[in-house]
C-alpha positions in Angstrom: 109.6 112.3 78.6 106.5 111.1 79.8 106.9 107.8 78.0 110.4 107.3 79.8 109.0 108.4 83.2 106.1 105.9 83.0 108.5 103.1 82.0 110.9 103.8 84.8 108.0 103.7 87.4 106.7 100.6 85.8 110.2 99.1 86.5 110.3 100.3 89.9 106.8 98.9 90.5 107.7 95.7 89.3 110.7 95.2 91.4 108.4 96.0 94.5 106.3 93.0 93.3 109.5 90.6 93.0 110.1 91.8 96.6 106.6 90.8 98.1 104.8 93.9 97.5 102.9 93.8 100.6 106.0 94.0 102.8 107.1 97.1 100.7 104.0 98.7 101.2 104.5 98.4 104.8 107.7 100.8 104.2 106.2 102.8 101.3 107.7 106.1 102.5 111.3 104.8 102.4 110.8 103.0 99.4 109.5 106.0 97.6 112.3 108.1 98.7 114.9 105.2 97.8 113.2 104.8 94.3 113.2 108.7 93.6 116.7 109.2 94.7 117.9 106.2 92.8 116.2 107.4 89.6 117.6 110.7 90.1 120.9 109.5 90.6 120.3 107.2 87.3 119.0 110.1 85.0 121.5 112.9 86.4 123.4 114.8 84.0 120.9 116.9 81.8 117.9 118.8 83.0 115.3 116.7 80.9 116.8 113.5 82.9 116.0 114.9 86.1 112.4 116.0 84.8 111.9 112.3 84.2 113.4 111.0 87.5 111.0 113.4 89.4 108.0 112.5 87.3 108.8 108.9 87.8 109.2 109.1 91.6 105.8 111.1 91.4 104.3 108.2 89.9 105.9 105.7 91.8 104.5 107.5 94.9 100.8 107.6 93.4 101.2 103.9 92.7 102.3 102.8 96.1 99.9 105.0 97.8 96.9 103.6 95.9 98.1 99.8 96.1 98.7 100.4 99.8 95.0 101.1 100.0 93.7 98.4 98.0 96.0 95.5 98.6 96.7 96.2 102.5 100.5 95.9 103.6 102.7 94.0 106.1 105.0 95.6 108.8 107.8 93.9 110.8 106.8 94.1 114.5 107.5 92.6 117.8 104.8 89.7 118.8 105.6 87.7 121.8 109.2 88.9 122.0 110.1 87.8 118.1 110.0 89.7 114.9 107.1 88.7 112.9 105.5 90.4 109.7 101.7 91.5 110.9 99.5 91.9 107.9 97.1 94.9 107.9 93.8 94.7 105.5 92.9 97.0 102.9 91.7 100.7 103.8 88.4 100.1 101.5 
């Protein structure tokens, strides 16, 4: 079960990198909830499938939190009455 959860978390993280990881990290809570809900829908039907989905969701959340602190993030904000991606640096 842990192997399936780790594989699912790695797959979700790979998708986040393809979508520009810093922009995804700017909205990490929304991404975490969406990833966990999507994995729960994907693995529904058995108890072990739901356990895999919840553990994978936990791993995705931990990975996103760590990456946000290490890499920084970008948020979409109004700058001079235009929407622009504003970059924030790493926490440490």
